C-alpha positions as CSV (number, residue, x, y, z in Angstrom):
1,M,0.0,0.0,0.0
2,K,1.4,3.4,-0.9
3,K,2.3,5.5,2.1
4,D,1.9,9.3,2.3
5,K,5.1,11.2,2.0
6,E,6.4,12.5,5.3
7,K,7.5,16.0,5.9
8,G,10.8,16.8,4.3
9,D,10.2,14.4,1.4
10,E,9.0,17.0,-1.0
11,S,10.4,16.3,-4.5
12,M,10.8,18.2,-7.6
13,A,9.2,15.9,-10.1
14,S,9.6,18.1,-13.2
15,N,13.2,19.1,-12.6
16,Y,15.2,16.0,-13.2
17,I,15.9,13.7,-16.1
18,R,14.9,10.1,-15.9
19,F,17.8,7.7,-15.2
20,D,17.1,5.6,-18.3
21,W,17.5,8.6,-20.6
22,A,20.6,9.8,-18.7
23,M,22.2,6.4,-19.1
24,K,22.1,6.7,-22.9
25,R,23.0,10.3,-23.2
26,L,24.6,11.9,-20.1
27,L,26.2,9.4,-17.8
28,R,28.7,8.3,-20.4
29,N,30.4,11.7,-19.9
30,K,33.3,11.3,-17.4
31,A,32.2,14.5,-15.7
32,N,29.0,12.7,-14.7
33,F,30.6,9.5,-13.5
34,A,29.9,10.5,-9.8
35,V,26.2,9.9,-10.4
36,L,26.7,6.4,-11.7
37,E,29.4,5.6,-9.1
38,G,27.0,6.7,-6.3
39,F,24.3,4.3,-7.6
40,L,26.7,1.4,-7.9
41,T,28.3,2.1,-4.5
42,T,24.8,2.1,-2.9
43,L,23.7,-1.1,-4.7
44,L,26.9,-3.2,-4.3
45,N,27.6,-1.9,-0.8
46,E,31.2,-1.1,-1.6
47,K,33.0,2.0,-2.9
48,I,32.9,1.9,-6.7
49,V,35.2,4.1,-8.8
50,I,34.7,3.8,-12.5
51,Q,38.0,3.7,-14.4
52,K,36.4,3.9,-17.9
53,L,33.4,3.0,-19.9
54,L,34.0,0.2,-22.3
55,E,32.6,0.2,-25.8
56,S,30.6,-2.8,-27.0
57,E,29.3,-3.8,-30.4
58,S,26.0,-4.3,-28.7
59,N,25.5,-0.6,-27.8
60,Q,22.8,0.9,-30.0
61,E,21.3,4.4,-30.1
62,D,17.8,3.1,-31.1
63,E,15.9,2.6,-27.9
64,F,13.5,0.2,-29.7
65,D,16.3,-2.1,-30.9
66,K,15.6,-5.5,-29.5
67,Y,19.2,-6.5,-30.0
68,N,20.5,-3.7,-27.8
69,R,22.0,-6.0,-25.2
70,V,24.0,-3.5,-23.3
71,D,23.1,0.0,-22.1
72,M,26.4,0.6,-20.4
73,L,29.5,-1.4,-19.7
74,A,31.9,0.0,-17.1
75,E,35.2,-1.1,-15.5
76,N,35.7,-0.4,-11.8
77,S,39.0,0.4,-10.0
78,K,39.6,-3.4,-9.5
79,G,39.3,-4.2,-13.2
80,E,35.9,-5.8,-12.7
81,L,33.2,-5.4,-15.4
82,I,29.9,-3.9,-14.6
83,L,27.1,-4.4,-17.1
84,I,24.1,-2.1,-16.6
85,E,20.9,-2.5,-18.6
86,V,17.7,-0.5,-18.4
87,Q,14.7,-2.2,-20.1
88,N,11.3,-0.6,-20.6
89,N,9.8,-3.1,-22.9
90,N,8.4,-6.4,-21.6
91,E,10.5,-9.4,-22.6
92,Y,9.5,-12.8,-21.5
93,A,13.0,-14.3,-22.1
94,Y,14.8,-11.6,-20.2
95,F,16.4,-14.1,-17.7
96,Q,18.1,-15.8,-20.7
97,R,19.0,-12.3,-22.0
98,M,20.9,-11.6,-18.8
99,L,22.8,-14.9,-19.1
100,F,23.6,-14.2,-22.7
101,G,25.0,-10.8,-21.8
102,T,27.4,-12.0,-19.0
103,S,28.5,-15.0,-21.1
104,K,29.4,-12.8,-24.0
105,L,31.5,-10.5,-21.7
106,V,33.4,-13.5,-20.3
107,T,34.6,-14.4,-23.7
108,E,35.0,-10.9,-25.1
109,Y,37.3,-9.7,-22.4
110,I,39.9,-12.4,-22.3
111,N,42.7,-12.6,-24.7
112,R,43.2,-15.7,-26.8
113,G,45.8,-18.0,-25.1
114,E,45.3,-16.5,-21.6
115,G,44.6,-18.9,-18.8
116,Y,41.2,-19.2,-17.2
117,D,42.5,-17.4,-14.1
118,K,42.3,-14.2,-16.2
119,V,38.5,-14.5,-16.5
120,R,37.2,-11.2,-15.1
121,K,34.5,-10.7,-12.4
122,I,31.2,-9.5,-13.9
123,Y,28.2,-7.7,-12.3
124,S,25.0,-7.7,-14.3
125,I,22.7,-5.0,-13.1
126,N,19.3,-5.0,-14.6
127,I,16.8,-2.1,-14.1
128,V,13.5,-3.4,-15.4
129,Y,10.3,-1.3,-15.8
130,F,8.0,-4.3,-16.3
131,S,6.8,-7.3,-14.4
132,L,9.7,-9.8,-14.5
133,G,9.0,-13.2,-12.9
134,S,6.9,-13.6,-9.7
135,G,8.1,-12.2,-6.4
136,K,7.3,-9.8,-3.6
137,D,10.6,-7.8,-3.4
138,T,11.9,-5.0,-5.6
139,V,15.6,-5.9,-5.6
140,Y,16.9,-9.4,-6.2
141,H,20.5,-10.6,-6.1
142,G,21.7,-13.8,-7.7
143,K,25.1,-15.6,-7.5
144,T,26.5,-19.1,-8.1
145,E,27.4,-21.6,-5.4
146,F,27.9,-25.3,-5.4
147,R,26.0,-27.2,-2.7
148,G,26.4,-30.9,-1.8
149,I,23.4,-33.0,-2.7
150,H,24.0,-35.3,0.3
151,Q,25.6,-33.2,3.0
152,N,24.1,-29.8,1.9
153,D,27.5,-28.2,2.4
154,V,28.8,-25.4,0.2
155,L,31.9,-26.2,-1.8
156,E,34.7,-23.9,-0.7
157,L,38.0,-22.7,-2.1
158,T,41.3,-24.1,-0.9
159,P,43.7,-21.8,1.0
160,F,45.9,-21.6,-2.1
161,Q,43.0,-20.6,-4.4
162,R,41.9,-17.9,-1.9
163,Q,45.4,-16.5,-1.9
164,T,45.8,-16.7,-5.6
165,F,42.5,-15.3,-6.7
166,K,42.1,-12.9,-3.7
167,V,38.6,-14.0,-2.9
168,D,37.0,-15.9,-0.1
169,A,34.2,-17.9,-1.8
170,V,33.6,-19.7,-5.1
171,S,30.6,-17.4,-5.8
172,Q,33.0,-14.4,-6.0
173,L,34.6,-15.8,-9.1
174,Y,31.3,-16.0,-11.0
175,P,29.0,-13.3,-12.4
176,E,26.6,-11.8,-10.0
177,Y,23.2,-10.6,-11.0
178,Y,21.0,-7.8,-9.6
179,I,17.4,-7.2,-10.7
180,L,15.7,-4.0,-9.7
181,K,11.9,-4.1,-10.4
182,V,11.5,-0.4,-9.9
183,N,7.9,-0.2,-10.9
184,D,6.9,-2.2,-7.9
185,F,8.3,0.3,-5.4
186,N,5.5,2.4,-4.0
187,Q,6.5,3.5,-0.5
188,V,8.5,6.2,1.3
189,A,12.2,5.6,0.9
190,K,13.8,4.7,4.2
191,S,17.3,3.6,3.0
192,P,19.9,4.9,0.5
193,L,19.0,2.1,-1.9
194,E,15.3,2.8,-1.6
195,E,16.1,6.5,-2.3
196,W,17.7,5.4,-5.6
197,I,14.9,3.1,-6.5
198,C,12.4,5.9,-5.9
199,Y,14.4,8.1,-8.4
200,L,14.6,5.2,-10.9
201,N,10.9,4.7,-10.7
202,T,9.6,8.3,-10.7
203,G,12.4,10.5,-11.8
204,D,11.9,12.4,-8.5
205,I,14.7,13.1,-6.0
206,P,13.2,14.0,-2.6
207,D,14.9,16.9,-0.8
208,S,15.7,14.6,2.1
209,A,17.5,12.0,0.0
210,T,21.2,11.6,0.9
211,A,22.2,8.4,-1.0
212,P,25.6,8.6,-2.7
213,G,25.3,10.0,-6.2
214,L,21.9,11.7,-5.8
215,E,23.4,15.1,-4.8
216,E,25.4,14.9,-8.1
217,A,22.2,14.0,-9.9
218,R,20.5,17.1,-8.5
219,E,23.3,19.2,-10.0
220,R,23.9,17.5,-13.3
221,L,20.6,15.9,-14.4
222,K,18.3,18.9,-14.5
223,L,15.9,19.4,-17.3
224,D,16.8,23.1,-17.5
225,K,20.3,22.3,-18.6
226,M,19.1,20.5,-21.8
227,T,19.0,22.3,-25.1
228,K,15.7,22.6,-27.0
229,T,16.6,19.8,-29.3
230,E,17.5,17.5,-26.4
231,L,14.3,18.3,-24.6
232,E,12.3,17.5,-27.7
233,A,14.0,14.1,-28.0
234,Y,13.6,13.5,-24.3
235,Y,9.9,14.1,-24.3
236,R,9.5,11.8,-27.4
237,H,11.3,9.2,-25.3
238,L,8.8,9.6,-22.5
239,D,5.9,9.4,-25.0
240,N,7.3,6.2,-26.4
241,I,7.5,4.6,-23.0
242,V,3.9,5.5,-22.3
243,I,2.8,3.9,-25.6
244,L,4.8,0.7,-24.9
245,R,3.3,0.4,-21.4
246,D,-0.2,1.2,-22.6
247,N,0.1,-1.5,-25.3
248,I,1.2,-4.1,-22.7
249,F,-1.7,-3.3,-20.4
250,T,-4.1,-3.2,-23.4
251,E,-2.9,-6.5,-24.7
252,R,-3.6,-8.2,-21.4
253,A,-7.0,-6.6,-20.8
254,E,-8.4,-7.1,-24.3
255,G,-7.1,-10.6,-24.5
256,R,-9.0,-11.5,-21.3
257,A,-12.1,-9.6,-22.6
258,E,-12.0,-11.4,-25.9
259,G,-11.8,-14.8,-24.1
260,R,-14.8,-13.9,-21.9
261,V,-16.9,-12.9,-25.0
262,E,-16.3,-16.4,-26.5
263,G,-17.9,-17.7,-23.3
264,R,-17.3,-21.4,-23.9
265,A,-14.2,-23.5,-23.2
266,E,-13.9,-24.5,-26.8
267,G,-13.9,-20.9,-28.0
268,L,-11.5,-19.5,-25.3
269,E,-8.2,-20.3,-27.0
270,E,-9.4,-18.9,-30.3
271,G,-10.8,-15.8,-28.7
272,L,-7.5,-15.1,-26.8
273,A,-5.5,-15.6,-30.0
274,K,-7.7,-13.3,-31.9
275,G,-7.5,-10.7,-29.2
276,R,-3.7,-10.8,-29.1
277,E,-3.5,-10.5,-32.9
278,E,-5.7,-7.4,-32.8
279,E,-3.7,-5.9,-30.0
280,K,-0.4,-6.5,-31.8
281,K,-1.8,-4.7,-34.9
282,E,-2.9,-1.8,-32.7
283,M,0.6,-1.6,-31.2
284,A,2.1,-1.7,-34.7
285,R,-0.2,1.1,-35.8
286,N,0.9,3.3,-32.9
287,M,4.6,2.6,-33.7
288,K,4.1,3.3,-37.4
289,S,2.7,6.7,-36.5
290,L,5.9,7.4,-34.7
291,N,7.9,6.5,-37.8
292,I,9.6,3.5,-36.0
293,P,11.4,1.2,-38.6
294,L,9.2,-1.7,-39.8
295,D,11.8,-4.3,-38.8
296,T,11.9,-2.9,-35.3
297,I,8.1,-3.0,-35.1
298,S,8.3,-6.6,-36.3
299,Q,10.8,-7.6,-33.6
300,I,8.6,-6.0,-30.9
301,T,5.2,-7.3,-32.0
302,G,6.1,-10.5,-33.8
303,L,4.0,-9.5,-36.8
304,E,5.4,-10.0,-40.3
305,I,6.8,-6.9,-42.0
306,E,4.3,-7.3,-44.9
307,K,1.3,-7.2,-42.5
308,I,2.7,-4.2,-40.8
309,R,3.2,-2.4,-44.1
310,D,-0.5,-3.0,-45.0
311,L,-1.8,-1.6,-41.7
312,K,-3.5,1.8,-42.0
313,I,-2.7,4.4,-39.4
């Protein structure tokens, strides 16, 4: 249940740029690293200093590109890789997408002929604005450990391995995953991480927020610092997000409604399929009106390009 904001929590909703937009445009600037470092320090619970942002062939400017696997790839002061992805569009295979992203990094950032001891630590941080999986929390952390099937003990490193790899547990050698389901956060922030999640969800930074990086965000992510062209592009981005979310909700609602109209068990499957087809067409019409490329629309809706081309706006 959503709680009322307490005194001192007044925010300036219209003043700050959303984090997902800043990721693609502003936080790649070294002068703004402090914002991202603050977020990572808060999430990972250790001081993070970004050495550099790494380029990846997966980085794309088109926010509707389904093959955009990486929003940002950074390297911290320990040489570890931090993959950050912001996803607005619902994707049922997103868990596999996370696995693909980390697996690709493991092989991309090791030189041919190097030993496996050179495999780098990877953090996969996923900020999702849709319902991913089924759970009650807003932040999930995943790591790999090996547990005995008979004794239920955790497989540990030898003293030599601890000294060589400079870690205490096997799980520290493997990629770690964080999932932030920011849309599910609907309460007053009571911790630094919750202050960040509140900003990720709403774009607001309460006056009382003190989490690392948010003070820098107040200074550097203000709308009034954007040019007219940047503002126009930013507002188009917000409009596109609304369209995508509305289409997701519409697809679910109309699909259920279509099934109810059929009434009988034998007509339920056909009614749902018909409803989903119509919703996909409506989604495609909306996207065509925004001049989104047909192949991108096809990737998002699953409709054939020929069908999309024949749709009338």
